C-alpha positions, 0 to 999 in steps of 0.5 A: 720455534719462537719463544712464545710458541714453546712458551705455549708448548710448555703451558700446554703442558703443564695443563695436561700433566696436571690431569694426568690421573698416575704423577709418574705420567704426568712427569713424563709430559713436563719432561718433555717440553722442559730441559731438565739438568741433573736430579735437582733441578728433577726434583724441582720440577717434582715438587713444583708439580706435586704442589700444582696437582695438590692445588687443582685437586683441591680447587676441583672439590671445592668448585664442584663443592659449591655447585653441587652441594646435596650430592656430596651430602649424599654420598659423603665428603671422602666419597665427593672428594674422590670423584671430584678427582676423577672429573677433574681428570676425565672433564678438565675445565675447558676455560679460565672462570671455574665458575662453568666448569661442572656441567658436564657433572650429571652425566659423568654421575650416569657413567660411573656404573656402579654409582649409577646403580647403588644410587640412581637419582643422583644424576638428576638431583646433580641436574638440579643442581645446576640448574640452580647454580646457573640460575644463581649466576645469571644476570638480574632481570628486568621486571615490565608489568604494564606490558603484561596488559598486552594479555587483554589487548594482543593476540596471544599467536602475536605475542610472548611472555619473557620469564626472568633469565635462569628459568629452565624445567628439570623433570625427572622419575625422581622426587627431585625436588624433595631431596634438594630442599630436604638437604637445604633445610626448607619446607621439607624433612629429610624422612618425607624426602626419603618416603617419596623416593621410596615410593619413586614418585616422579618430580620436575624441577622448576627453578628461576630467580628470586630476586639475589637468590635461586628458587627452586619449586615442583613444576605443576601439571603442564608447567615445565611444556609451557615454560620450554616453548616459551624458553624456544621464544613460541608465542604465548598461543604456541605454549598454550598449546604446547602444555595442554591441561596447563591452565594459565590464569591463575598461574598469571599472578604468583609467576609475576609475584615470585619473579618467574615471570617479567612481561610479554612482549610483541612478536 
């Protein structure tokens, strides 16, 4: 085995050891790739591995708390810390950019039977928060209001609408928009969100990037289907066909004003 191959194997072993649930198992993983000479050598490896594992757990907690602040608030700091460690071990990062890690958190929450039964809305809240996280990291979109003149001159089957980067609809049988906005201290109170949750009010979240910040509101009737169709690259005519009952005319001006709609383009 070449030196480069041996180093790569040791690095891979360290990554595997960092996400082992038990420290003893992590040490066994390291021992299989590192020749330990004497008690002092083993102690150094043990201390170093403990430090790496502690840093990994702390990093996982910070990254997930930044992406899922509402979920963290809903279950409490101690529970969220334990959940972060469990997720780190079950779904370790697959790339170096930790900002891209955490997309599977919603499904992971729903796979935990006790948590899913006690707070069944948590998974959908996490999906909304991840959509906001993604929108926040998207590149700025360039608006072209002049192109909207195509709406008056072109066949709707021959053009489509350009939405801002990060635009996405997240459907839920729970009042996820109310929950997230209430915890963000915007427009709604926690009491109001709690009432809607007890009444099982379904809400579809619409997420997009408005200027430098992600934005969130409840989708209008038929708007989610319309947005999804546009994101699939369908024509304006096709998107309207996919969203019966959606009224385009009153939607246009607010969509442009809030940065959701960037312009139109011919297909």
